[in-house]
Rosetta silent file (secondary structure, phi, psi, omega in degrees, C-alpha in Angstrom):
SEQUENCE: XXXXXXXXXXXXXXXXXXXXXXXXXXXXXXXXXXXXXXXXXXXXXXXXXXXXXXXXXXXXXXXXXXXXXXXXXXXXXXXXXXXXXXXXXXXXXXXXXXXXXXXXXXXXXXXXXXXXXXXXXXXXXXXXXXXXXXXXXXXXXXXXXXXXXXXXXXXXXXXXXXXXXXXXXXXXXXXXXXXXXXXXXXXXXXXXXXXXXXXXXXXXXXXXXXXXXXXXXXXXXXXXXXXXXXXXXXXXXXXXXXXXXXXXXXXXXXXXXXXXXXX
SCORE:     score description
SCORE:     0.000 S_00000001
   1 L     0.000  146.613  174.947  222.271   73.568  102.079 S_00000001
   2 E   -98.788  143.998 -178.038  225.203   71.357  101.206 S_00000001
   3 E  -102.438  125.837  176.501  228.250   72.873   99.513 S_00000001
   4 E  -118.628  103.276 -173.795  229.747   71.180   96.461 S_00000001
   5 L    64.395 -126.078  177.612  232.906   73.048   95.425 S_00000001
   6 L   -99.874    8.027 -176.425  231.832   76.676   95.041 S_00000001
   7 E  -110.447  130.711  177.759  228.214   75.739   94.242 S_00000001
   8 E   -90.548  129.830 -178.318  225.529   75.454   96.911 S_00000001
   9 E  -115.523  129.567 -178.288  223.098   72.584   96.421 S_00000001
  10 L   -71.066  131.410  176.601  219.775   72.508   98.236 S_00000001
  11 L   -74.325  156.104 -178.609  219.320   69.440  100.417 S_00000001
  12 E   -91.501  122.132  179.255  216.152   67.394   99.972 S_00000001
  13 E   -84.301  -47.952  178.616  213.742   67.708  102.893 S_00000001
  14 E  -120.985  128.197  179.366  211.015   65.356  101.614 S_00000001
  15 E  -134.367  108.831 -179.044  211.741   62.513   99.213 S_00000001
  16 E  -111.765  128.975 -172.761  208.877   60.208   98.270 S_00000001
  17 E  -127.737  128.985  170.825  209.627   57.319   95.918 S_00000001
  18 E    50.709   49.161 -178.892  207.348   54.907   94.014 S_00000001
  19 E   -88.890  130.663  176.952  204.295   55.431   96.201 S_00000001
  20 E  -127.070  146.673  176.845  201.107   53.593   95.258 S_00000001
  21 E  -142.066  124.714  179.774  197.657   53.642   96.824 S_00000001
  22 E  -112.904  140.016  169.248  194.744   51.412   95.838 S_00000001
  23 E  -118.606   96.837 -171.548  191.116   51.736   96.835 S_00000001
  24 L    65.459 -124.620  178.829  189.703   48.369   95.844 S_00000001
  25 L   -93.301    4.153 -178.175  190.514   48.048   92.160 S_00000001
  26 E   -93.597  125.510  176.836  191.110   51.788   91.683 S_00000001
  27 E   -88.352   93.212  179.701  194.729   52.954   91.476 S_00000001
  28 E   -68.270  -36.179  175.215  194.504   56.361   93.134 S_00000001
  29 E  -138.811  135.062 -175.422  198.302   56.676   92.933 S_00000001
  30 E  -129.605   98.627  178.234  200.577   54.535   90.798 S_00000001
  31 E    54.458   50.748 -179.449  204.338   54.729   91.532 S_00000001
  32 E   -89.845  138.954  175.248  204.295   58.450   92.231 S_00000001
  33 E  -128.494  157.501  179.236  207.423   60.226   93.427 S_00000001
  34 E  -159.727  137.916  177.629  208.128   63.746   94.611 S_00000001
  35 E  -122.785  132.962  179.960  211.167   65.622   95.944 S_00000001
  36 E  -122.390  103.583  177.519  210.939   68.816   97.986 S_00000001
  37 E   -66.947  147.628  176.416  214.253   70.641   98.512 S_00000001
  38 L   -59.593  138.082  176.831  214.700   72.527  101.775 S_00000001
  39 L    78.699   11.637 -177.616  213.771   76.186  101.520 S_00000001
  40 L  -109.903  169.772  167.464  211.730   75.773   98.343 S_00000001
  41 E  -116.506  116.564 -178.563  208.098   76.059   97.320 S_00000001
  42 E  -114.235  132.687  179.703  207.030   72.974   95.371 S_00000001
  43 E  -102.919  140.108  173.307  203.655   72.702   93.678 S_00000001
  44 E  -116.326  110.696 -172.912  201.632   69.524   93.176 S_00000001
  45 E  -128.041  171.043  179.872  199.064   70.185   90.475 S_00000001
  46 L   152.884  167.523 -179.995  196.712   68.383   88.131 S_00000001
  47 L   -66.785  167.371  175.526  193.025   68.102   87.234 S_00000001
  48 L   -56.195  137.346  179.752  190.357   67.080   89.728 S_00000001
  49 L    83.038    7.229 -177.696  190.679   63.404   90.638 S_00000001
  50 L   -74.899  -19.875  179.924  194.367   63.262   89.720 S_00000001
  51 L   111.845    9.562 -174.810  195.356   62.005   93.190 S_00000001
  52 H   -64.591  -51.260 -178.070  196.786   65.165   94.740 S_00000001
  53 H   -68.468  -33.635  174.178  194.851   65.110   98.005 S_00000001
  54 H   -59.562  -41.242  178.181  195.363   61.335   98.293 S_00000001
  55 H   -62.000  -45.628  177.345  199.102   62.012   98.099 S_00000001
  56 H   -59.337  -41.693 -179.138  198.819   64.634  100.852 S_00000001
  57 H   -65.248  -29.078  177.103  196.832   62.189  102.974 S_00000001
  58 H   -72.614  -46.345 -175.353  199.601   59.617  102.597 S_00000001
  59 H   -75.109  -15.409 -179.029  202.480   61.880  103.594 S_00000001
  60 L  -110.542   14.893  168.029  200.508   63.288  106.558 S_00000001
  61 L    84.345    8.004  178.149  199.373   59.982  108.058 S_00000001
  62 L   -83.229  -31.141  174.189  195.684   59.950  107.150 S_00000001
  63 L  -120.710  159.515  171.307  196.110   57.059  104.698 S_00000001
  64 L  -107.094  136.685 -179.511  198.603   54.209  104.553 S_00000001
  65 L   -76.922  149.612  172.279  200.411   53.528  101.277 S_00000001
  66 L   -76.309  -29.182  177.249  200.284   50.127   99.606 S_00000001
  67 E  -161.424  164.829  177.151  203.918   50.571   98.595 S_00000001
  68 E   124.357  165.872  179.957  206.655   53.167   98.421 S_00000001
  69 E  -119.919  140.301  178.772  209.410   54.825  100.450 S_00000001
  70 E  -123.222  124.900  172.372  209.198   58.022  102.487 S_00000001
  71 E  -123.070  134.366  179.053  212.238   60.013  103.602 S_00000001
  72 E  -138.746  126.467  178.887  211.931   63.212  105.603 S_00000001
  73 L    54.877   40.665  175.493  214.752   65.366  106.893 S_00000001
  74 L    81.939    6.807 -177.921  217.281   62.672  106.064 S_00000001
  75 E  -127.474  142.329  169.958  215.426   59.822  107.781 S_00000001
  76 E   -71.286  139.817  176.743  213.179   57.050  106.508 S_00000001
  77 L  -147.837  156.686  178.098  209.772   57.270  108.138 S_00000001
  78 L  -116.409  106.640 -175.588  206.375   55.619  107.943 S_00000001
  79 L   -76.019   77.492 -175.550  203.598   58.195  108.236 S_00000001
  80 L   -92.398  -13.630  179.358  201.125   56.006  110.109 S_00000001
  81 L  -147.974  153.313  179.715  199.559   58.657  112.328 S_00000001
  82 H   -63.855  -39.835 -179.817  198.936   62.396  112.288 S_00000001
  83 H   -62.062  -41.792  179.449  200.682   62.782  115.668 S_00000001
  84 H   -62.832  -42.259 -178.668  203.792   61.023  114.371 S_00000001
  85 H   -66.836  -40.927  178.163  203.886   63.239  111.283 S_00000001
  86 H   -62.036  -44.688  178.766  203.459   66.407  113.355 S_00000001
  87 H   -63.771  -31.756  178.373  206.307   65.400  115.652 S_00000001
  88 H   -68.690  -26.426  177.873  208.481   64.726  112.597 S_00000001
  89 L   116.269   26.757  176.860  207.943   68.314  111.477 S_00000001
  90 E  -117.354  129.951  174.850  205.157   68.282  108.873 S_00000001
  91 E  -127.017  149.237 -177.429  202.030   70.434  109.221 S_00000001
  92 E  -138.893  159.249  166.279  199.164   70.721  106.774 S_00000001
  93 L  -113.483  169.728 -173.799  195.993   72.578  105.978 S_00000001
  94 L  -117.968  154.396  176.398  192.969   71.038  104.298 S_00000001
  95 L   -58.443  -43.941  173.340  190.972   71.681  101.145 S_00000001
  96 L   -98.531  121.426 -172.966  187.883   71.908  103.354 S_00000001
  97 L   -55.454  133.424 -178.577  188.598   74.244  106.266 S_00000001
  98 L  -126.815   67.300  175.955  188.951   72.403  109.582 S_00000001
  99 L   -98.353  165.498  171.266  188.983   75.028  112.286 S_00000001
 100 L   -87.393   97.190 -168.900  187.373   74.908  115.716 S_00000001
 101 L   -60.058  -34.346 -177.413  184.494   77.198  114.801 S_00000001
 102 L   -82.846  -11.995  177.926  183.352   78.046  118.323 S_00000001
 103 L   -86.172  158.532  174.563  186.889   78.923  119.464 S_00000001
 104 E   -74.118  166.589  176.015  188.505   82.304  118.917 S_00000001
 105 H   -58.072  -42.483  179.533  191.245   82.789  116.361 S_00000001
 106 H   -61.386  -44.764 -178.641  193.749   82.977  119.219 S_00000001
 107 H   -64.316  -36.402  177.676  192.517   79.724  120.764 S_00000001
 108 H   -61.593  -41.947 -179.852  192.765   77.929  117.415 S_00000001
 109 H   -70.358  -36.972  178.978  196.430   78.889  117.105 S_00000001
 110 H   -61.628  -33.608  175.962  197.101   77.946  120.721 S_00000001
 111 H   -58.114  -43.104  177.943  195.841   74.430  119.936 S_00000001
 112 H   -63.132  -39.161  179.933  198.642   74.147  117.374 S_00000001
 113 H   -64.557  -33.196 -173.102  201.217   75.360  119.891 S_00000001
 114 H   -66.306  -17.755  178.844  200.200   72.776  122.464 S_00000001
 115 H   -68.169  -17.516  177.430  201.567   69.897  120.373 S_00000001
 116 H  -106.632    7.736 -178.255  205.062   71.131  121.339 S_00000001
 117 L   -79.074  164.696 -177.345  204.233   71.874  124.974 S_00000001
 118 L  -111.599    4.359 -177.793  205.734   69.953  127.894 S_00000001
 119 L   -77.200  122.366  174.848  202.767   70.105  130.246 S_00000001
 120 L   -90.501 -175.315 -178.179  201.466   66.666  131.236 S_00000001
 121 H   -62.624  -45.214 -178.429  198.133   65.782  132.805 S_00000001
 122 H   -64.224  -42.555  178.569  199.401   66.243  136.360 S_00000001
 123 H   -61.938  -39.107  179.583  201.003   69.579  135.493 S_00000001
 124 H   -65.027  -33.040  179.822  197.783   70.807  133.893 S_00000001
 125 H   -75.306  -46.289 -175.847  195.868   69.936  137.074 S_00000001
 126 H   -76.514  -29.280  177.776  198.360   71.420  139.550 S_00000001
 127 L    51.589   57.232  177.055  199.120   74.485  137.390 S_00000001
 128 L   -73.812 -178.354 -175.944  202.513   75.193  138.890 S_00000001
 129 H   -61.179  -42.161 -179.411  204.740   78.119  137.981 S_00000001
 130 H   -62.248  -39.335  178.741  206.388   76.303  135.070 S_00000001
 131 H   -65.681  -43.750 -179.925  202.974   75.462  133.574 S_00000001
 132 H   -64.037  -37.694  177.670  201.778   79.056  133.913 S_00000001
 133 H   -64.877  -41.970  179.276  204.957   80.327  132.262 S_00000001
 134 H   -64.853  -39.590  178.512  204.517   77.924  129.373 S_00000001
 135 H   -63.581  -40.089  177.203  200.894   78.998  128.907 S_00000001
 136 H   -63.577  -41.387  179.560  201.957   82.656  128.781 S_00000001
 137 H   -64.385  -40.531  178.327  204.614   81.805  126.194 S_00000001
 138 H   -63.832  -42.000  179.466  202.074   79.903  124.082 S_00000001
 139 H   -63.438  -44.496  179.324  199.655   82.817  124.233 S_00000001
 140 H   -64.638  -41.808  178.283  202.345   85.298  123.202 S_00000001
 141 H   -62.860  -40.021 -178.924  203.519   83.049  120.378 S_00000001
 142 H   -66.245  -41.284  174.816  199.935   82.646  119.145 S_00000001
 143 H   -59.695  -44.152 -178.838  199.389   86.426  119.110 S_00000001
 144 H   -62.137  -40.210  179.430  202.622   86.823  117.161 S_00000001
 145 H   -67.923  -37.013  176.061  201.535   84.239  114.576 S_00000001
 146 H   -62.441  -42.587  177.030  198.176   85.947  114.129 S_00000001
 147 H   -64.071  -38.361 -177.796  199.981   89.219  113.452 S_00000001
 148 H   -60.454  -39.930 -178.668  202.338   87.397  111.084 S_00000001
 149 L   -91.845    5.733  176.760  199.474   86.152  108.874 S_00000001
 150 L    88.088   20.783 -178.551  197.631   89.481  109.018 S_00000001
 151 L  -118.209   25.293 -177.114  195.016   88.578  111.632 S_00000001
 152 H   -59.742  -29.280 -179.144  196.339   90.533  114.594 S_00000001
 153 H   -86.171    1.231 -173.873  193.081   92.479  114.917 S_00000001
 154 H  -118.365   17.801 -174.499  190.961   89.318  114.940 S_00000001
 155 L   -57.476  -38.581 -175.789  192.414   87.418  117.901 S_00000001
 156 L   -93.307    2.714  178.408  189.169   87.508  119.904 S_00000001
 157 L   -80.600  137.414  175.032  186.854   86.772  116.948 S_00000001
 158 E   -68.002  144.306 -173.846  185.344   83.301  116.820 S_00000001
 159 H   -59.219  -37.316 -175.671  186.677   81.364  113.856 S_00000001
 160 H   -67.357  -20.914 -178.814  183.241   80.709  112.381 S_00000001
 161 H   -93.657   -1.082  175.917  182.593   84.459  112.116 S_00000001
 162 L   -77.706  154.001  174.515  185.762   85.209  110.156 S_00000001
 163 L   -64.045  162.549 -177.749  185.623   85.725  106.409 S_00000001
 164 H   -58.992  -44.060  179.972  186.556   82.763  104.237 S_00000001
 165 H   -63.586  -38.437  177.997  189.906   84.281  103.339 S_00000001
 166 H   -68.764  -34.548  175.896  190.698   84.991  106.987 S_00000001
 167 H   -63.409  -38.970  176.998  189.808   81.424  107.913 S_00000001
 168 H   -61.339  -43.227  179.299  192.334   80.206  105.352 S_00000001
 169 H   -66.237  -36.415  178.857  194.993   82.426  106.912 S_00000001
 170 H   -64.308  -38.867  176.287  194.046   81.200  110.382 S_00000001
 171 H   -60.857  -39.059  178.910  194.614   77.612  109.258 S_00000001
 172 H   -66.079  -41.819  178.252  198.095   78.590  108.094 S_00000001
 173 H   -61.504  -42.955  179.889  198.812   80.277  111.437 S_00000001
 174 H   -64.938  -38.714  176.907  197.679   77.178  113.335 S_00000001
 175 H   -64.785  -41.992  179.071  199.881   74.969  111.135 S_00000001
 176 H   -64.798  -26.256 -179.122  202.866   77.265  111.714 S_00000001
 177 L   -64.423  -19.507  178.852  202.232   77.022  115.470 S_00000001
 178 L   -83.389    3.277 -178.897  203.457   73.400  115.372 S_00000001
 179 L    56.119   53.893 -176.591  206.934   74.661  114.315 S_00000001
 180 L   -77.754  155.178  166.822  207.009   72.573  111.123 S_00000001
 181 L   -84.293  -33.983 -179.659  209.932   72.076  108.800 S_00000001
 182 E  -124.021  128.237  176.963  207.472   71.441  105.958 S_00000001
 183 E  -106.604  114.777 -178.400  204.172   73.252  105.484 S_00000001
 184 E  -103.565  113.566 -173.060  201.763   71.262  103.275 S_00000001
 185 E  -112.872  120.584 -178.788  198.941   73.469  101.987 S_00000001
 186 E  -100.082  100.658  179.670  195.909   71.956  100.246 S_00000001
 187 L    52.483   59.656 -178.520  194.333   74.629   98.017 S_00000001
 188 L   -66.478  -21.745 -178.474  194.977   77.617  100.316 S_00000001
 189 L   -92.025   -0.070 -178.249  193.608   80.103   97.744 S_00000001
 190 L   -58.911  130.067  177.488  190.270   78.316   97.296 S_00000001
 191 L    81.931   -1.887 -179.237  187.389   80.749   97.693 S_00000001
 192 L   -86.116  149.542  172.865  189.604   83.832   97.834 S_00000001
 193 L   -84.050  178.248 -173.468  189.065   86.943   95.743 S_00000001
 194 H   -61.818  -39.368 -179.736  191.851   88.529   93.691 S_00000001
 195 H   -66.267  -42.638  179.107  192.984   90.846   96.491 S_00000001
 196 H   -64.905  -38.228  179.153  193.100   88.009   99.019 S_00000001
 197 H   -65.150  -37.879  178.472  195.074   85.834   96.601 S_00000001
 198 H   -64.789  -41.877  177.622  197.654   88.573   96.123 S_00000001
 199 H   -65.756  -38.056  177.225  198.045   88.901   99.900 S_00000001
 200 H   -63.168  -42.218  178.287  198.325   85.105  100.197 S_00000001
 201 H   -55.848  -46.713 -179.687  201.059   85.092   97.565 S_00000001
 202 H   -65.442  -37.672  178.268  203.071   87.586   99.579 S_00000001
 203 H   -63.485  -45.615 -178.233  202.514   85.614  102.788 S_00000001
 204 H   -64.371  -39.645  177.540  203.729   82.348  101.235 S_00000001
 205 H   -65.042  -37.882  178.574  206.830   84.020   99.828 S_00000001
 206 H   -67.491  -38.932  177.381  207.543   85.536  103.247 S_00000001
 207 H   -59.560  -40.772  177.481  207.125   82.139  104.932 S_00000001
 208 H   -65.694  -44.268  177.605  209.736   80.759  102.549 S_00000001
 209 H   -57.824  -35.326 -177.516  212.078   83.699  103.226 S_00000001
 210 L   -83.971   10.490  167.881  211.705   82.994  106.945 S_00000001
 211 L   103.422    2.629  179.120  213.048   79.481  106.509 S_00000001
 212 L   -92.457  153.082  175.121  210.037   77.234  105.973 S_00000001
 213 E  -105.044  140.047 -173.812  209.616   74.791  103.093 S_00000001
 214 E  -124.978  132.064  169.129  206.225   74.642  101.371 S_00000001
 215 E  -113.529  126.974 -165.124  204.458   71.876   99.447 S_00000001
 216 E  -129.704  126.204  164.223  201.409   73.286   97.725 S_00000001
 217 E  -100.117  128.251 -179.330  198.301   71.921   96.024 S_00000001
 218 L  -159.715  136.807  178.794  196.565   74.722   94.180 S_00000001
 219 L   -89.984  -12.908  178.805  194.278   75.104   91.160 S_00000001
 220 L   -76.697  102.354 -173.747  195.096   78.773   90.618 S_00000001
 221 H   -61.749  -40.623 -179.104  197.596   78.420   87.781 S_00000001
 222 H   -62.418  -38.500 -179.718  198.823   82.015   88.018 S_00000001
 223 H   -65.856  -51.294 -176.066  199.598   81.589   91.709 S_00000001
 224 H   -67.786  -36.226  179.188  201.572   78.342   91.388 S_00000001
 225 H   -68.227  -27.181 -175.888  203.436   79.507   88.294 S_00000001
 226 H   -85.527  -22.266 -174.973  204.371   82.718   90.065 S_00000001
 227 H  -121.746  -16.692 -173.988  205.740   81.341   93.349 S_00000001
 228 L   -82.677  140.927  174.581  206.786   77.703   92.883 S_00000001
 229 L   -79.695  -33.997  177.115  210.389   76.699   92.287 S_00000001
 230 E  -150.156  161.248 -177.944  209.301   73.379   90.773 S_00000001
 231 E  -133.502  142.537  168.060  206.102   71.532   89.930 S_00000001
 232 E  -117.466  131.580 -175.958  205.001   67.914   89.835 S_00000001
 233 E  -114.241  127.500  177.452  201.922   67.228   87.735 S_00000001
 234 E  -108.029  150.590  171.644  199.602   64.266   88.286 S_00000001
 235 E  -151.812  124.465 -177.152  196.893   62.879   86.041 S_00000001
 236 L    51.807   41.064  175.234  194.847   59.755   86.820 S_00000001
 237 L    77.802    7.202 -179.997  197.225   58.908   89.664 S_00000001
 238 E  -121.525  151.330  175.534  200.384   59.033   87.543 S_00000001
 239 E   -79.535  124.474  179.265  203.165   61.586   87.245 S_00000001
 240 E  -111.415  -12.402  177.461  203.064   63.204   83.805 S_00000001
 241 E  -165.589  146.406  173.314  205.600   66.003   84.307 S_00000001
 242 E  -140.779  132.632  177.919  208.214   67.318   86.736 S_00000001
 243 E   165.151 -170.701  177.289  210.141   70.537   86.282 S_00000001
 244 L   -68.964  162.920  176.147  210.280   74.284   86.591 S_00000001
 245 H   -53.826  -40.281  179.513  207.080   76.277   85.991 S_00000001
 246 H   -64.427  -42.327  179.839  208.330   77.189   82.515 S_00000001
 247 H   -65.403  -42.435 -179.242  209.076   73.557   81.651 S_00000001
 248 H   -67.966  -40.215 -179.735  205.719   72.359   82.933 S_00000001
 249 H   -58.417  -32.587 -176.222  203.836   75.155   81.176 S_00000001
 250 L   -98.320    6.525  179.781  205.279   74.019   77.852 S_00000001
 251 L   -76.093  122.352  179.083  204.810   70.278   78.372 S_00000001
 252 H   -57.500  -37.416 -179.467  202.420   68.852   75.737 S_00000001
 253 H   -65.299  -39.351 -179.638  201.175   66.237   78.224 S_00000001
 254 H   -71.445  -41.624  178.405  200.356   68.906   80.811 S_00000001
 255 H   -59.838  -42.671 -179.337  198.702   71.182   78.291 S_00000001
 256 H   -67.785  -41.238 -173.561  196.516   68.332   77.109 S_00000001
 257 H   -84.513  -30.414 -165.467  195.590   67.079   80.576 S_00000001
 258 H  -139.559  -55.525 -169.499  195.350   70.236   82.604 S_00000001
 259 H   -76.134  -36.009 -176.440  196.461   73.642   81.439 S_00000001
 260 L    59.100 -124.856  179.687  194.776   73.859   78.048 S_00000001
 261 L  -102.132   23.045 -178.835  195.074   77.470   76.978 S_00000001
 262 L   -61.869  143.756 -179.497  195.644   78.845   80.490 S_00000001
 263 L   -69.940    0.000    0.000  198.025   81.812   80.534 S_00000001
């Protein structure tokens, strides 16, 4: 945080300005902007087809923007590849779960850890003392992350045999294994029952307390209204509202496009 007089002002971790994306003649995103302060939980919401996942794909290197500026952690960057984005400090989960189904929960998290490892091809072949030490550290870190997300008892279970809610948590653990500054979650509560959603809420709040910043796409209105510091609302690829949950809840444009009579 930056200090202005006696008032602390949150610095902006992600600042996206005037981003557009066209697919042929379709404007999936039209001059969309979004700011994510460090240490906050920011929600990106809107009806199906509003452009939310396209926006995530742009900031995480799966798509290239037709126009716009991207700043992350005080630097301009061009998210042209997933590897580049991961190294910059952004990790994401997907609307459709993308785990390695035949691997154990522990192995899935270890995959995330390896993006920060220092072992090269030669080191992996020779398996010297330094490589073995790093592998032990990765294994211990992966166990710790599984315990952190509530999956400590499932380390040896294959991912495909975990419940849907546990698979969602495993994706979060694997994303955290990359040591991100920003955690981008695409509908993490999808498919969860009420009990699982409550546990997810507590996990996300704890992740924020522990110093991570979260950008969240989620259709569960109660969840986003309950944990987000601010919301950006899209409709047909355009921004129709930005503000606190209370401000967004009372926006006539948002009510008409998305919330309706939702509580």
